[in-house]
N, C-alpha and C positions, 0 to 999 in steps of 0.2 A: 398798455403803452410800449411801443416796440423801443427796443435799447438796440442802440446803432455805434458799437464802439467793440474792441478788442483788442487782445494783446498777441502780439507774437515772439513765442520765447526763442531765445538767441542763445542762453547757455548749454542747451543741447540740441544737436541736429536733429530735424526732423521732427519736434515736438510742437513745431508751428503753431496752428490760430487758437486761440482761445476766448470763446466769445464771451461776452458779459450779457447773461439772459435775463436779468429783471432788474427793477430798480435799487435793489441792494446785493452785492455781491459781496461774501466773506471770503476772502483767500487765505489758504494755512495748511499744515502737514495733513489735520486731521481729516477723516473721512467724513465728516459732517459739514463741511466746506462746498462753495459752491464751485469754487476751483482748487483743487487739490495739487499739492506738489512734494513727492516721495523725497524729501534732501532733511536731513537732519538740522541742516543752519535754518531752516524754517520755523518757525514757532509755529505750535497745533493751530493755535488763531491767529494769525499774524495781522491782518489789516481787511479793512472795509472797503468797497466804491461804493459811493452813491451814486445815482443821475438824479439831480437835483431838477426841481421844475425849470428852470429857465434854461435847461439842456445841457449844462455841465456836467462835468464828473469830478468828484471830490475823495480823494482816499484818506484814510483816516488810519494811523500805526495802531494797533490795540495791545500796547504795551510789551511790543514784541521783545524777544532777548536781543536780537543782533540790530534791530531797527528796521526802518523803512526809507529807502533811498529815492529820490526823484532827481536824477539829471548829477548824480554823484554829492547831492547834500540830503541830508539827515533830515526828517520831517515829522511831526505829527500827524498834521493836515495839510492838506494842499490841493487845490484844481488842477487836475490834469488836463494837458494842451496835446493834440496830434503831435506824435514824433518822438513824446517824453520816455528817457528809459528811466524804468522802475524796477530797484533792485529790492528782494527779498531775502537777505544773506545771502547765498552765492546764487538763487536764482533770476535772471535777469531777463525782464518783458520789454517789450515797445510797445507802446500806446498807439490805437490808431483809432481815428473817428471812420466809418464807413463810408461816409461821404465826400473825403478828404483824400 
């Protein structure tokens, strides 16, 4: 299944496009994550994003120390919409669906 979504990282200039490459992507500081962030405010396994069968994307916090935030609200689990701002500690990501 082709996953057509990405994040644009905006807390550090030039870090750019981070494509979601599988139906389950783990985000965190640890090197075994799909998307790795070298930032001490990010937990080693911080959050997961699921590409659901209906085409939506859901982000779930993995009991991270600093929490997962969507549009300024701390969440445990939430469906992401095009343009949402996701924060993992100090890391800021803008969610984009590729066909929008």
